[in-house]
Legacy VTK file of the C-alpha trace (Angstrom):
# vtk DataFile Version 3.0
C-alpha trace
ASCII
DATASET POLYDATA
POINTS 108 float
-4.769 11.100 8.459
-3.978 10.459 4.817
-1.340 12.803 3.419
-0.283 12.885 -0.205
3.302 13.719 -1.148
3.424 16.636 -3.600
3.624 15.351 -7.166
1.756 12.105 -6.536
-0.715 11.502 -9.347
-4.121 9.881 -8.877
-4.998 9.670 -12.577
-5.909 6.098 -13.429
-6.120 4.820 -9.862
-8.501 1.878 -9.544
-11.190 1.650 -6.837
-9.388 -1.316 -5.270
-6.333 0.860 -4.607
-8.439 3.705 -3.206
-10.014 1.264 -0.752
-6.549 -0.092 0.070
-5.326 3.408 0.927
-8.301 4.031 3.212
-7.793 0.701 5.000
-4.039 1.305 5.273
-4.734 4.644 6.955
-6.847 2.844 9.550
-3.989 0.414 10.176
-1.498 3.261 10.596
-3.871 4.997 13.029
-4.385 1.783 15.014
-0.607 1.664 15.561
-0.539 5.247 16.814
0.886 6.743 13.617
-0.991 10.001 13.092
-0.063 10.664 9.462
0.124 8.127 6.658
1.974 9.542 3.653
1.233 8.166 0.180
4.443 8.689 -1.786
3.553 7.118 -5.138
0.525 5.889 -7.052
0.602 6.062 -10.865
3.565 8.405 -11.377
7.272 7.795 -11.063
9.696 5.233 -12.382
8.856 1.658 -11.476
9.795 -1.784 -12.775
8.377 -2.725 -16.184
4.921 -4.215 -15.692
4.526 -2.547 -12.292
1.025 -2.463 -10.877
1.600 1.278 -10.290
1.116 1.829 -14.029
-2.245 0.036 -13.857
-3.455 2.088 -10.889
-3.367 -0.946 -8.612
-0.390 -0.098 -6.381
0.686 2.592 -3.971
3.684 3.287 -1.751
3.650 4.479 1.851
6.366 6.444 3.630
8.084 4.733 6.546
10.698 7.213 7.750
8.030 8.556 10.133
7.414 5.006 11.447
9.610 3.752 14.303
11.906 0.941 13.136
10.451 -1.412 15.755
6.926 -0.942 14.333
7.653 -1.461 10.634
7.408 -5.256 10.484
4.337 -5.243 12.718
2.760 -2.603 10.497
3.383 -4.686 7.364
1.943 -7.793 9.042
-1.147 -5.862 10.087
-1.561 -4.406 6.578
-1.406 -7.923 5.122
-4.035 -9.073 7.596
-6.423 -6.173 6.970
-5.981 -5.954 3.187
-5.950 -9.728 2.761
-3.007 -11.941 1.813
-5.016 -13.558 -0.980
-5.629 -10.232 -2.705
-2.750 -7.928 -1.754
1.014 -8.071 -1.840
2.508 -5.889 0.892
6.282 -5.505 0.838
8.588 -3.699 3.223
11.135 -1.987 1.005
14.197 -0.021 2.131
12.410 3.336 2.296
8.699 2.589 1.881
5.930 0.002 2.074
4.712 -1.147 -1.328
1.084 -2.332 -1.562
-0.394 -3.829 -4.718
-3.741 -5.393 -5.472
-2.995 -8.739 -7.107
-5.742 -11.277 -6.342
-4.787 -14.915 -6.637
-6.806 -17.182 -8.854
-9.393 -19.041 -6.773
-8.628 -22.689 -6.216
-10.919 -25.156 -7.915
-13.238 -26.987 -5.576
-13.110 -30.716 -6.131
LINES 1 109
108 0 1 2 3 4 5 6 7 8 9 10 11 12 13 14 15 16 17 18 19 20 21 22 23 24 25 26 27 28 29 30 31 32 33 34 35 36 37 38 39 40 41 42 43 44 45 46 47 48 49 50 51 52 53 54 55 56 57 58 59 60 61 62 63 64 65 66 67 68 69 70 71 72 73 74 75 76 77 78 79 80 81 82 83 84 85 86 87 88 89 90 91 92 93 94 95 96 97 98 99 100 101 102 103 104 105 106 107
């Protein structure tokens, strides 16, 4: 179940990020985690140039995720979202997901 931390703002979120959140919730559920908390989308203080400010990134809470599952969860998110289109990073207190498609390679 998708839960939204109070104060999280959706204004300016892009469709790619909405789809990413829905898919991430399915990944959480597949690992037996009943609630997936979105802790940041377009609000908050982030690095200059952050994809959060473009509506293409979101953060997910991990303190409700057993330590032993965190790396597996990140690997599964990368697999489901797609390594070529998404960067998924395990941070100290959250998982950061951003839509950042790579340029397609030229076919020669």
